[in-house]
C-alpha positions in Angstrom: 0.0 0.0 0.0 1.4 3.4 -1.0 0.0 6.3 0.9 -0.6 9.9 0.0 -0.8 12.3 3.0 -3.1 15.3 2.5 -3.9 18.2 4.8 -7.2 17.7 6.7 -9.9 19.8 5.0 -11.8 20.3 8.3 -9.1 21.8 10.5 -6.7 23.0 7.8 -3.8 20.9 9.2 -4.0 22.2 12.8 -5.7 19.2 14.5 -8.2 21.6 16.2 -11.3 23.2 14.7 -12.2 26.9 15.1 -14.8 26.0 17.7 -12.1 24.6 20.1 -13.0 21.0 19.5 -10.2 18.6 18.5 -10.7 17.5 14.9 -12.2 14.0 14.8 -11.8 13.9 11.0 -8.0 13.5 11.3 -8.1 11.4 14.5 -8.5 13.8 17.5 -10.9 13.4 20.4 -12.1 15.7 23.2 -11.8 19.5 23.3 -9.4 22.3 24.1 -6.4 21.6 21.9 -3.1 20.7 23.5 -4.1 21.9 27.0 -7.6 20.4 26.9 -9.1 16.9 27.3 -8.3 14.2 24.8 -5.9 14.5 21.9 -5.7 16.8 18.9 -5.9 15.4 15.4 -2.9 14.8 13.2 -3.9 17.4 10.7 -3.4 14.9 7.9 -5.5 12.4 6.1 -4.1 9.2 4.4 -5.3 8.1 1.0 -4.3 4.9 -0.9 -2.5 6.1 -4.0 -3.7 3.2 -6.1 -7.5 3.6 -5.4 -7.8 7.1 -4.0 -9.7 5.7 -1.0 -9.2 7.2 2.4 -7.2 4.9 4.8 -8.0 5.0 8.5 -5.3 4.7 11.2 -6.9 1.3 12.2 -6.6 0.0 8.7 -3.0 1.1 8.5 -2.2 -0.7 11.7 -3.9 -3.9 10.5 -2.0 -3.7 7.2 1.3 -3.1 9.0 0.7 -6.0 11.4 -0.1 -8.3 8.5 3.1 -7.2 6.6 5.2 -7.9 9.6 3.7 -11.3 10.1 4.3 -12.1 6.5 8.0 -11.0 6.7 8.5 -13.0 9.9 7.1 -16.1 8.3 9.4 -15.7 5.3 12.4 -15.3 7.5 11.4 -18.4 9.4 11.2 -20.4 6.2 14.7 -19.6 5.1 17.5 -22.0 6.2 
């Protein structure tokens, strides 16, 4: 999977929206920015270059875990 990182269109790349809420579109939760509750968003969105489909952080984690398992299995097969 090849990823294209783009600036979040809801928060403009800041991770916090104008109303003070952390941007949930790019992964934030809670309110108040860095000094508030929760976490701010990353300010970026990930898209699969091949399909143009948005990739969530959970999907990327699953993909990475599967890739590592595949590589570990290949290394175990070699003498």
